C-alpha positions in Angstrom: -14.1 30.2 -3.9 -15.6 27.1 -6.5 -12.8 25.5 -7.3 -13.2 23.2 -10.0 -10.7 19.9 -9.9 -10.0 18.2 -13.3 -9.2 14.4 -12.5 -10.2 12.3 -9.0 -7.5 10.1 -8.8 -5.7 9.8 -5.6 -4.1 13.4 -6.0 -7.3 14.8 -7.3 -9.1 13.6 -4.2 -6.7 14.8 -1.8 -6.9 18.1 -2.8 -10.5 18.0 -2.8 -11.0 17.3 0.9 -8.3 19.7 1.3 -10.2 22.7 0.2 -13.2 21.6 1.5 -11.7 21.8 4.9 -10.8 25.1 3.9 -14.3 26.1 3.1 -14.1 26.1 -0.4 -17.2 24.6 -3.0 -15.5 21.9 -4.8 -16.5 20.7 -8.0 -14.6 17.0 -9.5 -14.5 16.6 -13.3 -13.5 12.6 -14.3 -14.8 11.4 -17.0 -15.5 7.6 -14.8 -14.3 4.4 -16.3 -10.5 5.6 -17.8 -8.2 2.9 -18.2 -4.4 2.7 -16.8 -5.0 5.1 -14.0 -2.2 4.7 -11.6 -4.9 5.2 -9.1 -6.4 2.1 -9.6 -3.2 -0.3 -9.6 0.0 1.2 -8.4 1.8 -0.9 -5.3 0.0 0.8 -2.5 3.3 2.6 -1.5 3.9 5.5 0.9 7.8 5.7 -0.3 8.4 8.8 1.8 12.4 7.4 2.4 13.2 7.8 -1.5 15.3 10.3 -2.5 16.7 9.7 -5.8 15.5 11.0 -9.1 15.2 8.2 -11.7 17.8 10.1 -13.7 20.3 8.8 -11.2 23.7 6.7 -10.8 21.4 3.3 -10.0 19.5 3.9 -13.3 22.8 4.5 -15.5 24.2 1.6 -13.7 21.2 -0.6 -14.6 20.0 0.8 -18.3 22.2 -1.1 -20.9 21.0 -3.9 -19.1 17.7 -3.7 -18.7 17.8 -1.9 -22.5 19.5 -5.2 -24.2 16.1 -7.0 -22.6 12.9 -6.4 -25.0 10.8 -8.2 -21.5 13.3 -6.1 -18.9 12.7 -3.4 -16.2 12.9 -0.7 -18.9 11.7 -0.6 -22.7 11.2 1.7 -25.5 8.7 0.5 -28.4 11.1 1.5 -31.2 7.9 3.1 -33.4 7.5 5.4 -30.2 10.7 6.8 -29.9 10.7 9.6 -32.1 8.0 11.4 -30.4 9.9 10.3 -26.5 13.0 12.2 -28.6 12.4 15.0 -26.4 11.7 13.9 -23.5 15.2 11.4 -23.5 17.0 14.7 -24.1 15.8 16.7 -21.1 16.5 13.1 -19.1 19.7 13.2 -20.2 19.8 17.1 -19.0 18.7 16.2 -15.7 21.6 13.5 -15.2 24.1 16.0 -14.5 25.7 15.9 -11.1 24.1 19.6 -10.3 20.4 18.6 -12.0 20.7 15.3 -9.8 21.9 17.0 -6.8 19.0 19.8 -6.8 16.4 16.7 -7.8 17.4 15.3 -3.8 16.8 18.2 -2.7 13.4 18.6 -4.3 12.4 15.2 -3.8 13.4 14.9 -0.4 11.7 18.5 0.4 8.3 17.2 -0.5 8.6 13.2 0.6 10.0 14.4 3.8 6.3 16.2 4.3 4.3 13.4 2.7 3.7 11.3 5.6 2.8 13.1 8.1 0.5 15.1 5.7 -1.2 11.2 4.9 -1.7 11.1 8.6 -3.0 13.9 8.9 -5.7 13.5 6.4 -6.7 10.3 6.9 -6.8 11.2 10.8 -9.3 13.9 9.9 -11.7 11.2 7.9 -11.4 8.3 10.3 -9.6 6.4 7.7 -6.3 5.8 9.3 -7.1 1.6 9.1 -6.1 2.2 5.6 -2.1 2.5 7.1 -0.2 -0.1 7.6 3.1 0.8 9.4 5.3 -2.7 8.7 8.1 -0.8 7.2 10.0 -1.7 3.3 12.9 -3.9 2.7 15.2 -3.4 0.2 16.9 -6.7 -0.9 20.0 -7.2 -3.1 20.5 -10.7 -5.2 24.7 -10.1 -5.2 26.5 -8.3 -2.2 28.6 -6.7 -4.3 25.6 -4.5 -5.8 24.9 -3.8 -2.3 28.4 -2.8 -1.5 27.6 -0.2 -5.0 24.7 1.0 -3.2 26.3 2.3 0.0 26.4 6.2 -1.5 22.8 5.9 -1.9 21.7 4.4 1.5 24.2 6.9 3.2 22.6 9.7 1.4 19.2 8.5 2.6 20.6 8.2 6.9 22.4 11.9 5.7 18.5 13.4 5.8 17.4 11.4 9.0 16.1 8.5 7.1 16.5 5.2 9.3 18.3 2.3 6.9 18.8 -0.7 9.2 21.5 -2.9 6.7 20.5 -7.1 7.7 22.4 -9.7 8.1 21.4 -12.9 5.9 20.1 -14.1 9.0 18.2 -11.2 9.8 16.8 -11.5 6.1 15.8 -15.0 7.0 14.2 -14.4 10.0 12.3 -10.9 8.8 11.1 -13.1 5.4 11.5 -16.8 5.4 10.1 -16.9 1.9 12.9 -15.4 0.3 15.5 -16.9 -1.7 19.1 -15.9 -3.7 18.9 -12.7 -1.2 22.5 -11.4 0.0 22.1 -8.3 1.4 19.3 -6.5 2.9 18.0 -3.0 4.1 15.3 -2.4 5.9 13.2 1.2 5.8 11.1 0.4 9.4 9.6 4.3 9.1 8.1 3.9 5.5 5.2 2.2 4.8 2.3 1.1 2.5 -1.9 1.4 2.0 -4.4 -1.9 2.5 -5.1 -1.0 -1.2 -4.7 2.1 -3.5 -7.8 1.6 -5.0 -9.9 1.3 -1.7 -8.2 3.7 -0.5 -9.3 6.2 -3.6 -12.4 4.8 -3.4 -13.3 5.9 0.0 -11.8 9.3 -0.5 -14.5 9.4 -3.6 -17.3 8.7 -1.0 -16.3 10.7 1.5 -15.9 13.9 -0.6 -19.4 13.7 -2.3 -20.4 13.2 1.8 -19.0 16.1 2.5 -20.8 18.3 -0.6 -18.1 17.9 -3.5 -19.9 17.6 -6.6 -19.4 15.4 -9.5 -19.2 15.7 -12.8 -18.9 12.8 -15.4 -17.0 14.2 -18.3 -13.7 14.7 -19.3 -12.3 18.3 -19.6 -11.7 19.4 -22.8 -10.9 23.1 -22.8 -10.4 25.4 -20.3 -11.0 29.2 -20.9 -10.1 32.4 -18.5 -12.4 34.7 -18.6 -12.2 38.2 -16.5 -14.1 37.3 -13.8 -13.8 33.3 -14.0 -12.9 30.4 -15.5 -14.8 28.4 -18.3 -14.0 24.0 -18.2 -15.6 22.8 -21.1 -16.8 19.5 -21.4 -17.0 16.8 -24.3 -20.7 16.6 -23.3 -23.6 18.9 -24.3 -23.8 20.6 -21.0 -22.7 24.3 -21.0 -19.1 25.2 -20.0 -18.5 24.8 -16.0 -17.9 28.0 -14.6 -15.5 28.1 -11.6 -13.2 30.7 -10.1 -10.1 28.6 -9.9 -9.4 25.3 -11.5 -6.8 22.8 -10.2 -5.8 20.1 -13.0 -4.9 16.6 -11.7 -5.4 14.9 -14.9 -1.6 12.8 -14.7 -0.6 12.1 -17.9 -4.1 13.8 -19.6 -3.0 17.1 -18.2 -0.3 17.7 -20.9 -3.0 19.1 -23.7 -4.9 20.8 -20.9 -1.3 22.7 -20.0 -0.5 23.2 -23.5 -3.7 25.4 -24.2 -2.4 27.9 -21.3 0.5 28.0 -22.5 2.8 25.4 -21.0 4.7 22.8 -22.9 5.1 20.4 -20.0 7.7 17.4 -20.9 5.1 14.8 -19.8 4.9 11.4 -21.1 3.8 8.1 -19.3 6.2 5.3 -18.3 3.8 2.5 -18.7 4.1 0.1 -15.6 2.9 -3.7 -15.5 1.7 -5.5 -12.8 0.2 -8.9 -11.5 -2.0 -9.6 -8.5 -2.1 -12.9 -6.5 -4.4 -13.7 -3.8 -4.0 -12.2 -0.6 -1.0 -14.6 1.3 0.1 -16.0 -2.3 3.5 -14.8 -1.9 4.4 -15.2 1.8 6.1 -11.9 2.8 5.1 -9.5 5.2 5.8 -6.1 3.7 6.6 -4.2 0.6 10.0 -5.4 -0.6 12.1 -3.5 -3.6 14.0 -5.8 -5.8 16.9 -3.7 -6.7 18.3 -3.9 -9.5 15.4 -5.9 -10.7 13.0 -3.1 -12.0 9.8 -4.6 -9.6 8.6 -4.3 -6.0 6.3 -6.7 -4.1 3.5 -5.5 -1.7 1.5 -7.3 0.5 -2.2 -5.7 0.4 -5.3 -6.5 1.8 -6.7 -7.2 -1.5 -4.3 -9.5 -2.6 -0.2 -9.7 -3.3 0.9 -7.6 -5.8 4.4 -7.7 -8.3 4.9 -4.6 -9.9 7.1 -2.2 -11.8 8.7 -2.0 -15.2 9.2 0.7 -17.3 7.6 1.0 -20.6 7.6 4.1 -23.5 5.0 3.2 -26.1 2.2 6.1 -25.2 -0.9 6.4 -24.4 -2.4 4.2 -27.4 -0.2 1.0 -27.8 -1.9 -2.3 -26.4 -0.4 -3.3 -23.0 2.5 -6.3 -23.8 1.8 -8.7 -20.9 4.7 -10.3 -22.1 6.8 -8.0 -20.0 3.8 -9.0 -16.6 5.0 -12.6 -17.3 8.4 -11.9 -17.8 8.3 -10.2 -14.4 6.7 -12.6 -12.9 9.5 -15.2 -13.8 11.6 -13.1 -12.4 10.2 -12.9 -9.0 10.4 -16.8 -9.1 14.2 -16.3 -8.3 13.1 -15.0 -5.2 9.8 -16.8 -4.7 10.4 -20.5 -5.7 7.4 -21.5 -4.7 5.2 -19.2 -7.1 6.0 -21.7 -10.2 3.5 -23.6 -8.9 1.0 -21.0 -8.5 -2.3 -20.0 -10.7 -1.8 -17.4 -12.9 -2.6 -13.8 -11.4 -4.8 -10.7 -12.2 -3.2 -8.5 -14.4 -3.0 -4.8 -15.0 -1.3 -1.9 -17.2 -1.1 1.6 -16.3 0.0 4.5 -16.9 2.3 6.7 -14.4 2.5 10.2 -15.8 6.2 10.5 -15.7 8.8 14.2 -15.9 12.5 13.5 -17.1 13.8 15.4 -13.8 11.1 13.5 -11.7 9.6 16.1 -9.9 5.9 16.9 -10.4 4.2 20.0 -11.7 2.9 22.3 -8.9 2.1 25.8 -9.5 0.1 28.5 -11.6 -0.1 27.9 -15.3 1.5 30.6 -17.3 -1.1 32.9 -18.5 -3.2 33.0 -15.6 -2.7 32.7 -12.3 -6.5 30.8 -11.5 -5.4 27.9 -12.9 -3.5 25.7 -10.8 -1.3 22.5 -11.7 -0.7 19.0 -9.8 0.3 16.4 -11.9 3.4 14.3 -13.0 4.1 12.6 -9.9 5.4 9.4 -12.0 6.5 7.0 -9.4 5.4 8.7 -6.5 1.4 10.2 -7.1 0.7 8.0 -3.8 3.0 8.9 -1.8 3.1 12.8 -2.5 -0.9 13.4 -2.7 -1.5 14.2 1.0 1.5 17.1 1.2 0.3 18.1 -2.6 -3.2 19.0 -1.6 -1.7 21.3 1.0 0.3 23.1 -1.2 -2.3 23.4 -3.8 -4.7 24.9 -1.1 -2.1 27.4 -0.2 -1.3 28.6 -3.8 -5.4 28.7 -4.6 -5.9 31.3 -1.6 -2.7 33.1 -2.3 -1.1 32.0 0.5 2.4 31.6 1.5 3.6 27.9 1.3 6.0 26.8 3.3 8.4 25.2 0.3 10.6 26.7 -2.1 8.3 25.7 -4.9 11.0 27.0 -7.6 11.8 23.3 -8.7 7.9 22.3 -9.2 7.0 25.1 -11.3 5.8 24.6 -14.7 8.1 27.4 -15.8 11.2 26.0 -15.0 10.9 24.3 -18.7 
């Protein structure tokens, strides 16, 4: 079949390779130069050990403190609040104990397959050198906060996820640059990639070498017809005709889904980061600073601190005072950063769904259009397994996973 993929971020590129593996003709529709794609500046984690949705007890414990700080880990710009209110209502509904339990099951079902899928994809393309299997460390500034997180850690262990609690001496031995940390947990099976943008560039290069057809345009309208699906772009060229279409354009997918009768509560958690020269942090693995709202990663291209959630839509300019505040909080743990030069700053648009589950499945009005967007903080983590699921859906083959939690019609 001829399959048009709208969006060539990390998810769209993984889908392209999965379809090419099955012998399909692939067209990649991506305007290029789009600012704020998460693929270009995320933390680089394959966080398959995560099981908790954003709407969780962990988030609610920290929420009042975060919202009181306009430069803290989570903020809503006042002028954007009326637009965000429907999303917030759904977030509140997703926070009930039964909904959290259902979200955990769904997140675990897809994340459990995430790393094996990535290893298979990277191996098949001779890109395994992008994987960094050094584990991921979660740290707590105060031991009391660590003790309050035991329920989450035990839940992870119940799923067979290895989580090793470390003594202060073990923390100091593992990451001697860290200060002001009273507790930590090592996830030895977690990992990260060399650099998300570098990985995406290699995936794009190889997709084109394998025959994928690039179309540098913005997809503006989708028209299903009896024998094909037409994709109109903002250029003057005629509509692109395909047997099937995959919408994988992150936050920019919402308008296209609405044309097909699916009103998706998709908004953007604007994330900020700063990248320093490689080796600046003096850490050897990614670190989650629990309750602080940021993470660090020693990428091949530089040491990155990223995180924060800002709800302000697509049009508001970046507020890099948030980035600066995040870096300042990091100096509590890495005091030597006080003397380091300014970093390269970036802001991106995470495509966020209130229940922390991506939208994967057919459009309501036509099953020849498949959705694959809304991965939130897990776009890189879930890209490879999403590509397998989408390819089975394109071919109308049985999918080896319960897809009901992920379909658009759940809303």
